[in-house]
N, C-alpha and C positions, 0 to 999 in steps of 0.2 A: 131339215124341213125351215121353210123361212116363217118367221114369224108368225106373219099372218097364216098360213096354213094351221101351226100353233095356237095362235090367237078363236080361231076356229074351229079345232078338235075340242080346244079347252071350252069352250062354249056350247060342244054337239056335249062331253061326255057330261057338263051343270045340267044342261038339261036334262038327260034320260039317266041320271044316279044322282042319289041321296045320298055323302059322302056319310060315312065312308059304309063302301058296299064293296062285294064281291065284282068282284073283272073280269073277266075273259079273257087271256092273250092268245094269242098264235101268232105261230112263227113256223118260217118253212127253211131249214139250209144247208146246204148242200154236207155232204158226207166229210166229216175229217171237222168240221168245223160245230159239233157239237157241244163242247166243252164248256164255251166262252159265254153261248146262251143256258144250260146249266146254269154255269157261276152265278148269273145275275137272280136267280132263283135258289140260293142253298139249301134253303127248308120247306120244299117244297115238290113233291112230284107229278110231273105230269103224264099228260099220256102225249101214248108215242106212236106213231106209228111211219112205218119206211114206204118210200113211192117202191110202184112196179118193179122200177127198172134198178132200184133202191142204190139212186144217185143220189137224195136230199130225203131228208128226216122230217116230219110234224113233228111238231110240238102244244100242247094247248096246257097250259096254268087255267086253273083259279086261285084268285085269291081276290083277300081282304084287301083292299086301297082305302089309305085314309083323304086320297085328294081327287081331286082331277091331274090336276101336279104330277104328284106318285105317278100316275100310268103315266103321264107327258116325258115325266126321269126315267121311264125304262124306255118306250120306244125311241130315245134320245141317245139312251146305249146301247140298248140293242143293233139300232144301225148302222155303229161302226162294226157292227160284224159283216169280212166278207160275203157275199153271195148271201146275205138277211132277205127274207120276204115277209113281214109282216102284215098279219091279213087282218 
């Protein structure tokens, strides 16, 4: 994600959330890539759904986040997971 997009995302997060705030993360990963995603949220239990064909798994996490930068940091780290789609 380039800096301009990050700045716009931070602006939107700060506009819609009063930090600290509960934030919902939603990700879709190919089967076999679940562990790296789960490692980003070691103390949280996600809502998990498998796709109809069993090729993908969706994860929804709700977490108390201290700031927009903390949210962005998770998205930046998650983006390194091959095949990940962030919603």
